[in-house]
C-alpha positions as CSV (number, residue, x, y, z in Angstrom):
1,M,34.2,-43.4,1.7
2,K,30.6,-44.1,1.3
3,A,30.1,-44.2,5.1
4,L,31.3,-40.7,5.5
5,I,29.0,-39.1,2.8
6,A,25.8,-39.8,4.6
7,P,26.7,-38.4,7.9
8,L,28.4,-35.4,6.3
9,T,25.3,-34.7,4.2
10,A,23.1,-34.8,7.3
11,I,25.3,-32.7,9.4
12,M,25.2,-30.0,6.5
13,L,21.5,-30.2,6.1
14,V,20.9,-29.7,9.9
15,A,23.4,-26.8,9.9
16,A,21.6,-25.1,7.1
17,C,18.2,-25.5,8.7
18,Q,19.5,-24.0,11.9
19,A,21.2,-21.1,10.2
20,P,19.5,-17.7,11.1
21,T,17.9,-16.0,8.2
22,E,17.4,-12.3,7.7
23,T,14.2,-10.9,6.5
24,A,13.2,-7.4,5.6
25,P,11.2,-5.5,8.1
26,A,7.7,-5.5,7.3
27,S,6.7,-1.9,6.1
28,T,3.5,-0.1,7.1
29,E,3.7,2.3,4.4
30,P,2.6,1.3,0.8
31,E,5.7,0.7,-1.5
32,R,4.1,2.7,-4.2
33,P,2.4,6.1,-3.7
34,M,-0.5,5.0,-6.1
35,D,-1.3,2.2,-3.6
36,E,-2.3,4.6,-0.8
37,I,-5.9,4.3,0.4
38,P,-7.3,7.8,1.2
39,V,-9.3,8.8,4.2
40,Q,-12.8,9.3,3.1
41,M,-15.5,11.6,4.3
42,T,-18.9,12.9,3.1
43,L,-19.3,16.5,4.1
44,A,-22.8,18.0,5.2
45,N,-23.4,19.4,1.8
46,G,-22.9,16.1,0.2
47,D,-19.5,16.6,-1.2
48,R,-17.0,13.6,-0.9
49,H,-13.7,14.5,0.6
50,Y,-10.6,12.3,0.0
51,S,-7.4,13.2,1.9
52,F,-4.0,11.7,1.3
53,K,-0.9,11.5,3.7
54,S,0.9,13.9,1.4
55,G,-1.6,16.8,2.4
56,C,-3.5,16.4,-0.8
57,V,-7.2,16.7,-0.5
58,V,-9.5,16.0,-3.6
59,M,-13.2,17.1,-3.4
60,L,-15.7,15.3,-5.5
61,E,-19.3,16.4,-6.4
62,P,-22.1,14.7,-4.3
63,R,-23.7,12.5,-7.0
64,R,-21.1,12.4,-9.8
65,A,-17.5,11.3,-9.9
66,V,-16.5,14.8,-10.8
67,V,-13.5,16.7,-9.3
68,K,-14.7,19.9,-7.6
69,S,-11.4,21.0,-6.2
70,E,-7.9,19.9,-5.3
71,T,-5.8,21.4,-2.4
72,G,-2.3,20.6,-1.3
73,A,0.5,18.6,-2.7
74,C,-1.5,16.6,-5.3
75,A,-0.1,14.3,-7.9
76,L,-2.0,12.8,-10.9
77,H,-2.5,9.6,-9.1
78,H,-4.3,11.3,-6.2
79,R,-7.0,12.4,-8.5
80,D,-7.3,8.9,-10.1
81,I,-7.5,7.1,-6.9
82,A,-10.2,9.5,-5.6
83,L,-12.1,9.1,-8.9
84,L,-11.8,5.3,-8.6
85,Y,-13.2,5.2,-5.0
86,A,-16.1,7.5,-6.0
87,S,-17.1,5.5,-9.0
88,A,-17.5,2.6,-6.8
89,E,-20.1,4.3,-4.4
């Protein structure tokens, strides 16, 4: 009986190692909308322009992290992200 346990264990181990595994496809989009990195531009007048994939555009004053305007489909996290990036500049 002991002579059968070792070969059976080895066969099961090899079979488990060779079994195909399914992995989730890598996503190119952030899983959470608040993880999105905006496209940043500085306009000729100095205003800082942050645009998001949803169409939201947040415009900040040149020298201070103060929202000048918002256009498009903006959510609260879009303003927060723009202010966070502006505070680092």
